[in-house]
C-alpha positions as CSV (number, residue, x, y, z in Angstrom):
1,M,-5.1,-1.6,-13.8
2,V,-3.4,0.3,-10.9
3,R,-2.6,-1.6,-7.8
4,E,-2.5,0.2,-4.5
5,V,-0.5,-1.3,-1.5
6,E,-0.4,0.1,1.9
7,G,2.2,-0.8,4.6
8,T,4.5,0.6,7.2
9,F,8.1,1.8,7.2
10,K,10.3,1.9,10.4
11,V,12.6,4.9,10.9
12,A,15.2,5.3,13.6
13,D,15.3,7.4,16.7
14,I,16.8,10.7,15.6
15,G,16.3,13.9,17.6
16,K,15.2,12.0,20.7
17,I,11.6,11.5,19.7
18,G,11.8,7.7,19.3
19,E,11.6,5.2,16.5
20,A,8.4,5.3,14.4
21,D,6.4,3.1,12.0
22,L,5.3,5.4,9.4
23,Y,2.4,4.6,7.1
24,T,3.2,4.1,3.5
25,K,1.2,3.8,0.3
26,T,2.3,2.7,-3.1
27,W,0.6,2.9,-6.5
28,L,1.9,0.3,-8.9
29,P,1.4,0.1,-12.7
30,D,0.1,-2.8,-14.6
31,G,3.4,-4.2,-15.7
32,P,7.1,-3.3,-15.1
33,P,7.5,0.3,-14.1
34,K,9.3,2.7,-16.3
35,A,10.3,4.9,-13.4
36,K,9.7,5.3,-9.6
37,L,8.5,8.5,-8.0
38,I,8.9,9.1,-4.3
39,M,6.5,11.6,-2.9
40,V,7.1,14.0,0.1
41,H,3.9,15.6,1.2
42,G,3.2,19.0,2.8
43,F,2.2,20.5,6.2
44,S,-0.9,18.8,7.8
45,D,-1.1,16.7,4.7
46,H,-1.1,13.0,4.0
47,M,-0.9,10.5,1.1
48,G,-4.6,10.1,0.9
49,R,-5.1,13.6,-0.4
50,Y,-3.6,13.6,-3.9
51,Y,-6.8,12.6,-5.8
52,D,-6.2,11.1,-9.3
53,F,-2.5,12.4,-9.5
54,F,-0.8,9.0,-8.4
55,P,-3.2,6.6,-10.3
56,T,-2.6,8.8,-13.5
57,L,1.1,8.4,-13.2
58,A,0.9,4.7,-12.5
59,R,-1.2,4.3,-15.5
60,A,1.6,6.0,-17.4
61,G,4.1,3.4,-16.1
62,I,5.4,5.4,-13.1
63,A,5.3,3.7,-9.8
64,V,4.6,6.1,-6.9
65,Y,5.8,5.5,-3.4
66,G,4.8,7.7,-0.5
67,F,4.7,7.9,3.3
68,D,3.0,10.0,5.9
69,Q,5.7,11.8,7.7
70,R,6.2,11.7,11.4
71,G,3.4,13.9,13.0
72,W,1.1,13.7,10.0
73,G,-1.7,11.6,8.6
74,R,-1.9,7.9,9.5
75,S,1.5,7.8,11.0
76,V,0.0,9.6,14.1
77,K,-1.1,6.9,16.5
78,K,-2.0,9.3,19.4
79,P,-2.7,13.0,19.9
80,A,0.7,13.7,21.4
81,Q,2.3,12.7,18.1
82,R,0.6,15.4,16.1
83,G,3.2,17.6,14.4
84,L,6.0,15.8,16.2
85,T,8.4,15.9,13.3
86,G,11.6,16.4,15.3
87,P,14.3,18.9,14.0
88,T,15.5,19.2,10.5
89,S,18.0,16.4,10.9
90,T,15.3,14.0,11.7
91,V,13.1,15.2,8.9
92,L,15.9,14.9,6.3
93,A,17.1,11.5,7.7
94,D,13.5,10.0,7.4
95,I,13.2,11.2,3.8
96,A,16.7,9.9,2.9
97,T,16.0,6.5,4.5
98,F,12.7,6.2,2.5
99,I,14.6,7.2,-0.8
100,R,17.3,4.7,-0.2
101,A,14.8,1.9,0.4
102,Q,13.5,2.3,-3.3
103,L,17.0,2.2,-4.9
104,P,18.3,-1.3,-4.5
105,S,15.4,-3.5,-5.7
106,T,15.3,-2.4,-9.3
107,P,18.5,-0.5,-10.1
108,D,17.7,-0.3,-13.8
109,V,14.5,1.7,-13.1
110,P,15.3,5.5,-12.5
111,V,14.2,7.0,-9.4
112,F,12.6,10.7,-9.1
113,V,11.6,12.6,-6.0
114,L,8.7,15.1,-5.7
115,G,8.2,17.4,-2.8
116,H,5.1,19.5,-2.3
117,S,4.8,22.6,-0.1
118,M,6.6,21.9,3.1
119,G,7.7,18.7,1.5
120,G,9.1,20.8,-1.4
121,G,11.2,22.8,1.1
122,Q,12.4,19.7,2.8
123,V,13.5,18.2,-0.6
124,A,15.2,21.5,-1.5
125,T,17.1,21.4,1.8
126,L,18.1,17.8,1.4
127,I,19.6,18.4,-2.2
128,S,21.5,21.4,-0.7
129,N,23.0,19.5,2.2
130,P,26.5,18.0,1.4
131,A,25.9,15.1,3.7
132,Y,23.4,13.7,1.2
133,D,25.5,14.2,-2.0
134,E,26.0,10.4,-2.5
135,L,22.2,9.9,-2.4
136,V,21.4,12.9,-4.5
137,G,23.6,11.4,-7.2
138,Q,21.6,8.3,-7.3
139,V,18.3,10.0,-8.0
140,R,17.6,10.8,-11.7
141,G,15.4,14.0,-11.1
142,W,13.9,16.2,-8.6
143,L,10.5,17.8,-8.7
144,L,9.1,20.6,-6.5
145,E,5.3,21.4,-6.5
146,S,4.7,24.9,-4.8
147,P,7.7,24.6,-2.5
148,F,7.7,26.4,0.9
149,I,10.5,28.8,0.2
150,G,8.8,31.9,1.6
151,F,5.5,33.1,3.0
152,T,2.9,35.0,1.0
153,P,1.8,38.3,2.7
154,V,-1.5,36.8,3.8
155,E,0.2,33.9,5.6
156,E,3.3,35.7,7.0
157,P,3.2,35.4,10.8
158,S,4.0,38.3,12.9
159,W,7.5,38.8,14.2
160,L,6.2,38.7,17.8
161,L,4.5,35.3,17.2
162,V,7.8,33.9,15.6
163,F,9.9,35.4,18.5
164,S,7.7,34.2,21.3
165,G,7.3,30.8,19.6
166,R,11.2,30.3,19.3
167,L,11.7,31.4,22.9
168,A,9.1,29.0,24.3
169,G,10.4,26.3,21.9
170,K,13.8,26.4,23.7
171,F,11.9,25.1,27.0
172,L,9.0,23.3,25.5
173,P,10.1,22.0,22.1
174,H,7.2,19.5,21.9
175,M,4.4,22.0,22.8
176,H,1.7,22.0,20.2
177,L,0.7,25.1,18.2
178,T,-2.3,24.9,15.8
179,R,-1.9,27.0,12.6
180,P,-4.9,26.4,10.3
181,I,-4.6,27.5,6.7
182,P,-8.0,28.5,5.2
183,P,-9.0,26.0,2.6
184,E,-10.0,28.8,0.3
185,H,-6.3,29.9,0.2
186,V,-5.3,26.4,-0.8
187,V,-7.4,25.6,-3.7
188,R,-10.1,27.1,-5.9
189,D,-12.3,24.0,-6.1
190,P,-15.2,24.2,-3.7
191,Q,-15.4,20.5,-3.3
192,V,-11.8,20.2,-2.4
193,Q,-12.2,23.0,0.1
194,Q,-14.9,21.2,1.8
195,S,-13.0,17.9,1.9
196,I,-10.1,19.7,3.6
197,R,-12.5,20.9,6.3
198,D,-13.9,17.5,6.7
199,D,-10.7,15.6,6.8
200,A,-10.0,14.6,10.4
201,L,-6.3,13.6,9.5
202,M,-5.6,17.3,8.6
203,H,-4.9,18.5,12.2
204,D,-3.0,21.7,11.4
205,T,-0.9,21.2,14.4
206,G,2.9,21.6,14.7
207,T,5.3,21.5,17.7
208,L,7.3,24.6,18.4
209,E,10.5,22.7,17.6
210,G,9.1,21.5,14.3
211,L,7.7,24.9,13.3
212,A,11.0,26.6,14.2
213,S,12.9,24.2,12.1
214,M,10.6,24.7,9.3
215,L,11.1,28.5,9.4
216,D,14.9,27.9,9.6
217,R,14.9,25.8,6.4
218,T,12.8,28.4,4.7
219,E,15.0,31.3,5.7
220,A,18.2,29.4,4.6
221,L,16.6,28.7,1.1
222,S,15.1,32.1,0.6
223,S,18.3,34.0,1.6
224,G,20.6,32.0,-0.6
225,K,22.6,30.5,2.2
226,T,22.3,27.0,0.8
227,K,23.9,25.8,-2.3
228,L,22.4,23.1,-4.5
229,S,24.4,19.8,-4.7
230,P,26.4,19.5,-7.9
231,K,25.0,15.9,-7.9
232,V,21.6,17.2,-9.0
233,R,21.1,16.1,-12.5
234,S,17.6,17.4,-13.4
235,L,15.1,19.7,-11.7
236,L,11.5,20.5,-12.5
237,H,10.1,23.5,-10.4
238,M,6.4,24.1,-10.6
239,H,4.3,26.8,-9.0
240,G,1.0,28.6,-9.5
241,D,1.3,32.4,-9.7
242,S,-1.8,32.9,-7.7
243,D,-0.6,30.8,-4.7
244,L,-1.9,32.3,-1.4
245,V,0.1,30.1,0.9
246,C,3.7,29.8,-0.4
247,S,5.3,32.7,-2.2
248,F,5.5,32.4,-6.0
249,D,8.2,35.2,-6.2
250,K,10.6,33.7,-3.6
251,S,10.1,30.2,-5.1
252,K,11.0,31.6,-8.6
253,A,14.0,33.6,-7.1
254,W,15.4,30.4,-5.6
255,F,15.0,28.6,-8.9
256,D,16.7,31.4,-10.9
257,R,19.7,31.1,-8.5
258,Q,20.1,27.5,-9.2
259,K,19.9,28.1,-12.9
260,A,22.4,30.9,-12.7
261,A,24.7,28.6,-10.8
262,G,25.0,26.2,-13.7
263,L,22.3,23.6,-13.4
264,E,21.5,22.9,-17.1
265,D,18.5,20.6,-16.9
266,A,16.4,22.9,-14.9
267,T,12.8,23.9,-15.8
268,F,10.5,26.3,-14.2
269,K,6.8,26.0,-14.9
270,N,4.4,28.8,-14.1
271,Y,0.8,27.7,-13.7
272,E,-1.1,30.9,-14.4
273,G,-4.0,31.5,-12.1
274,F,-3.4,28.3,-10.1
275,Y,-3.5,28.2,-6.4
276,H,-1.3,26.3,-3.9
277,Q,-2.3,22.7,-4.6
278,L,-1.6,22.2,-8.3
279,H,-2.7,18.5,-8.0
280,A,-6.2,19.5,-6.8
281,D,-6.8,22.9,-8.4
282,P,-9.1,23.2,-11.5
283,G,-7.1,22.2,-14.5
284,R,-5.0,19.8,-12.6
285,E,-4.9,17.3,-15.4
286,T,-2.5,19.6,-17.2
287,F,-0.2,19.3,-14.1
288,Y,-0.5,15.6,-14.1
289,K,0.6,15.3,-17.7
290,D,3.5,17.8,-17.2
291,V,5.0,15.6,-14.4
292,A,4.5,12.4,-16.3
293,D,5.9,13.7,-19.5
294,W,9.0,15.2,-17.8
295,I,9.8,12.0,-15.9
296,L,9.3,9.8,-19.0
297,A,11.5,12.0,-21.1
298,R,14.4,11.3,-18.7
299,C,13.9,7.5,-18.8
300,S,15.6,4.9,-21.0
301,T,12.5,3.4,-22.6
302,T,11.7,0.4,-24.6
303,E,9.6,0.1,-27.8
304,G,6.5,-1.8,-27.1
305,T,2.7,-1.7,-26.7
306,G,1.6,0.7,-24.0
307,Q,5.1,2.0,-23.4
308,A,6.5,5.4,-23.9
309,T,9.0,5.4,-26.7
310,Q,11.9,7.8,-27.4
311,K,12.7,8.8,-30.9
312,D,14.7,11.9,-31.9
313,G,14.6,13.3,-28.4
314,K,10.7,13.1,-28.3
315,V,8.8,11.1,-25.9
316,A,5.3,9.7,-26.4
317,S,2.6,11.6,-24.5
318,V,0.5,10.3,-21.8
319,A,-2.5,12.2,-23.1
320,T,-4.8,9.3,-22.7
321,D,-4.1,9.3,-18.9
322,A,-4.5,13.0,-18.7
323,A,-7.9,12.7,-20.6
324,A,-9.0,10.1,-18.1
325,A,-8.0,12.5,-15.2
326,A,-9.9,15.3,-17.0
327,A,-13.1,13.2,-17.1
328,A,-12.8,12.4,-13.4
329,A,-12.3,16.1,-12.7
330,E,-15.6,17.0,-14.5
331,H,-17.3,14.9,-12.0
332,G,-15.6,16.5,-9.0
333,A,-12.5,15.7,-7.1
334,P,-12.7,12.2,-5.5
335,E,-12.9,12.3,-1.8
336,P,-9.7,11.2,0.0
337,K,-9.8,7.9,1.9
338,L,-10.0,8.6,5.6
């Protein structure tokens, strides 16, 4: 049985936007975890929007820890806080603080980090920043789901909008700008599309400072200005080739550069026909299983009932949990808790 725990997590005042108590949610397996996965969500997203992904991982023995970032989800206490992420230094500091909090309690359990969309770009930036090399070396593996490394043609903002936004942001950094993404660009499932429209926590609002920082991170990643930390041990990079939000080609090009630079344990997974949200698109149970199997293959596991076992380099499959996810998918995606 999966146990869900909600809480709060305090982060410091970095970037002159004040301290914050961020909403957290944890999915715990029935028994000692084989691994921990820290989740970093995307733009206008929150931890209540990942359907059966986290319960599936928890049933496989992987504890999942997530938080609604500053400016998003249940971490927003008043309208003025919508999209108030602060600059990149604040974003990375918040993520690093949350990762560190999961390291000391059970040092024998390996920690993994997964970033989706905007969160994927943030994670890629963090593991390319030398200031975080020590932390990067303590994480067993890094996973990217449809990371924001470049726009698709249908989502690319005009140069005039970018220029005027950056100019205004120098004087009004906390000014709000709403930038909705059509749900039909995000996922193919009509039920999920409607749930996006109905979700009051998905406000599609950023600040000029936060949006400019996101563009800066994306430009640095896509141009090759950043270099992956040598402390990265393993990387799983997953992207759907029909993504209408984040560029598949730029994402793949970024991965290819890391592979060419010498990262040995690096895997790129192309989900043919999938849209942006691999965790919510039809066929998502395959994605769930891929993530679980990849993590468990990099854990030191113990023989025993209900545990993944490692023999001759092969790890027991989590097909049972994937089948359960598939059965749930047949009855439609569950509504996120609002």
